N, C-alpha and C positions, 0 to 999 in steps of 0.2 A: 475659687473666685478671683478675677483679675481686679484686685482692689485698687491698683493705681489707675485703672480705667475708670472705675466708680468715682474715685476722688477728683480726677481730672474733669469729670463733668460738673462737679460742684466748685471747682477751683476759682471761678469768677466771683464767688460769694465769700471767699476766704481772705482773712487779714494776712498779709505777708509775714507778720512777725509771731505768728503762732506755729507750733510744730506740726508735723504732718497728721491729718485726721482731726485736727482741733479747730473748730469754727466758733468765734466769739463775736458776739453782736452787742454793742453798748450804745446806750443813748440817755443822756440825762442821769438824774438820781433816782434810783429805784431798787427794787429787789434784785439779788444776784441768784439766778437759778441755773443749775447745771443738769444736763441730761446726758446720760451715759447709755451708750450703745455698744453691744458686742463685747462685754466684759468677758464672755465666753465666746470663742470664736465660731462654734457651731450653732450659736443662737442669733440668727441673722435677721430677726424681725426688726432689729434696731436699724438696719440699712434702709429698710422701707420708711421708717420714721424720718431718718436723716434726709432721704431723697425728697420727701414731701414737705418737711417742716423748715429746711434751711432756706429755700426761696421765700417762704412766708415771713420768716424773721427778717430776711434782708430787705423786704418791701414794706413790712408793717410794724417794725419795731417803733414804740413810742416813748417807752420809759424803762430804765433799768439795764441788767446785764443778763444775756443768756448765752451760755457756752454748751455747745454740743460736741461730744467727744466720742470718736471711734476708738474704743479702748484697746483692745488686744488685736492690732492690725495683723501681727505675724500668725496668730492662730486662725483669724478669719481667712487668710490666704490659703491655709492648709485645711480649713473646714474641720478644726479640732477644738476641743474645750479649751486647752491651753497647750503651750510648747514645753515650758519647764516646770511651772507651778501655777496653781489657780490664783488669779489676780484678786478673787474675791475672798481670799483667805490670808492676806498678807498686810492688812492695814491696821493691826494693833500698834499701839504706841511703841512697844519694844521691837516688833518686827520691822517697822518703818526706820527706827533708829539703826538696827542692825544693817539694813539695806544701804542706808546712807553711809555707813562706815565701812562697807565692803570695797575692796579694791577691784575685785572681778565681779561683775553682775551679770545675771542672765537677761534674756529678752524681756520677760515680764517686770523684772526689777528696774531695768533701764526705762522702761515705758511708764512705770509708776512714778518715777522721779520726774519725767516730763509733764505727767498729769497733775501731780500734787499743787503746784502753784494756782491752778485754775479751779480747785475744788476746796481750797483751805477755808476760804471766807464766804462760802455760799449760804444763802438763806434756805433754800430748798434743793435737794438733790433727788432727782428721779432716775433710778437704775433699771433699765428695761431688760427683762429676761424671758426665757422659755424653759420649759421642763422637758425631762427625758422620758418621763412616764406620762400616760394619759392624765389630764388635769383640766378642771375649770379654771379660768383666770382668777387671780387673787392678788391681794395686796399684803406685803410683809412690812411691818413697821413697828416702831416703838410704841408702847402702850401709853398715849397721852392724847389729851383733847386736841392740841394743835396738829399732831400727826393724823388723827382720825378725820379732822375737818377736810384735809386733803384727800385722804384715802377714800372717804365716802363719794368724792366726785367721781371716781372710777367705777362706781356701781357694780362692784363685784359681789359675788355670794359670800365670800369669806375675806376676813382681815385676820391675819396671823401675826402675833406679837411674842417676843421672848418672854418667859415667865420670870418673875422676880427672884425665883429660887435658883436660877441658873448662875454658874460661875462666870464672872466677867473675864476670866482668863481663857475661856473656851474659844479657840480660834474658829471653830465651825460656826459660832454664832455672833462673836463680837469683833471680828477681823475683816468685816465686810465694808463696802463703800458706803452703805446706809449707816452703819454704826459709826464710821469716821465722821460723817456729816453730823450725827448726833452729838458726838464728843466735842466737835468743833463749835457747838452752839447753834447749829442748823437743824433742819428737818429732813431726815433720810427716809425715803420712800423706795422700796423694791416693787416694780410692777411686773408680775408674772403673768405673761400673756397666753398660756396655754402650752400644749405639747408641741415640740419642734415639728414644723410642717403643717400644723393646724392651728396656728395662733389666731387670736383676735386681736387686731391692731389697736394699740392704745391711743393712736394719733389724734383722733377727734377730742378725747378726753384731755389730752395734753394741750391741744389748742384752746379748749375752753378754760382750763386752768389759767393759762397765759392771758386770756382775755379777762377773766375775773380779777387777776392780779394787776390789770392795767398794763401789762407788759407789751401786748401788741394790740393794734387798732381793732375795735369791733365795728364793722360797717353796720348800717341800719338793717340790712336784709340778713346779716349773719346770725346763725343760731347758736346759742351758748347752751351747752348741756349742764343744766344746774341740778338735775335730779339727783337727790340723795336717797339711796335705798335703805329705808328705816328697817327693813328685815335683815340687813347684813348680819352675818353670824360672826361674832368675835371669838377668836381662839387664842390660847396661849400655849407655847411649847413648855411642856414640864419635864421631858425626858428625852435624852439622846441615846440611841441604841447603837452600841459599838461591837463589831464582830470579835469574838473571842477565839474563832478558829477560821480556817480557810474554807470551811464547809457551811457557809451561812446561806440560807435560802428562805424567801418569803413563802408563805403558805398559799400556793396557787398564784394565778395572775393578780397583780396588785397595781394600784393607781393612786394618785394623789387624792386625799380625802376619803380614802376607804375607811369605813366605820367598823369598829369591833366593839362588842359588849365585854363587860368584865369577865375575865377568866377565858375569853376566847384565845385559841392558839393562833398567833399571826405569823410566826417565823420559827425556823429550826436553826440552831447553831451548833454544828457538830451533832451530838446526840441529844442535846437539850431542847426541848420544846419551850418556846418563849410564850408566855401568856400575858394578855393585857391585864393591868392591875385595876383599871377603872375604865368606864366607857370612854373611848378615845377615837380619834381620827389619825391615820398615818400620813405624814407628809414628806416630801422629798425622799422617796425610796430610791435606793441607788442600784446599779448594775455591776456585775464583775467585782464583787466584794472580796476582799482580802482580810486576814487578820488584822486587827487595829484600825480598820476603815469605819467611818461613820456610815451606818446602814439607813437609817431613817430618824425621823423625830416623831414623837408622840405628842398630840395636842388635845386639849380639852376645852369645852365651852366655859366661859366665865361671865359674870354679870358686870 
């Protein structure tokens, strides 16, 4: 994609003192909301959100701060997940400190340091994503009432949260943008919009959230989507599956939220058949798995 041409069309809405791909709108005292697009360069649903939402913010802001960030510009240009490293796996406290202290930084590290000042004090962070496997849209967030209050507005079938048994040092879970917002005292929400190429845009839900928080004006004829899906299924990650060999494969075609009963075989790692230890869903199944890679997470229902 010609990202320069895309950004040029939005240039009239941009403040001159923000870095490339960062659009900040501020008016009066109110909440500080950050919307992240294209953390992964091949997940371009965020570009559609930017294209529609930025003019609305420019014309209808009434209170607070909203910052929309095109995160991994370099990866978007090449339509790849990332260039040197996954930007959603480098936000632990130790990793950020290491990046700041490095004399030579790669593309993603340089971009992260440009972004950090805009996300450090946010009240709400929305991170828009797509999946590489077939998936219904879902929300990923911390297990708390204040997170669920926002998550429920998106009216997805599932809300997924990290389980309390998981190690805080696990970079596959706690080095993401949403976990950074949580550590900083805000509310981090990842919005998974469906499989790449078949996403359901979260734009209208985001607009409704901004109206409900009094960030943008709500005209008399505007519709606010307030519906909270009381049948939403809350799931928690209880296990991460990591490949022990270079010959890991799932059992047949797999998709997000594929359900398995206890003792079902869901994958093979070398010569070992992997069985489900309790009734579970599989989420974030990966492709092209090598030894040491995260293959998927197992999640279970909870009350």
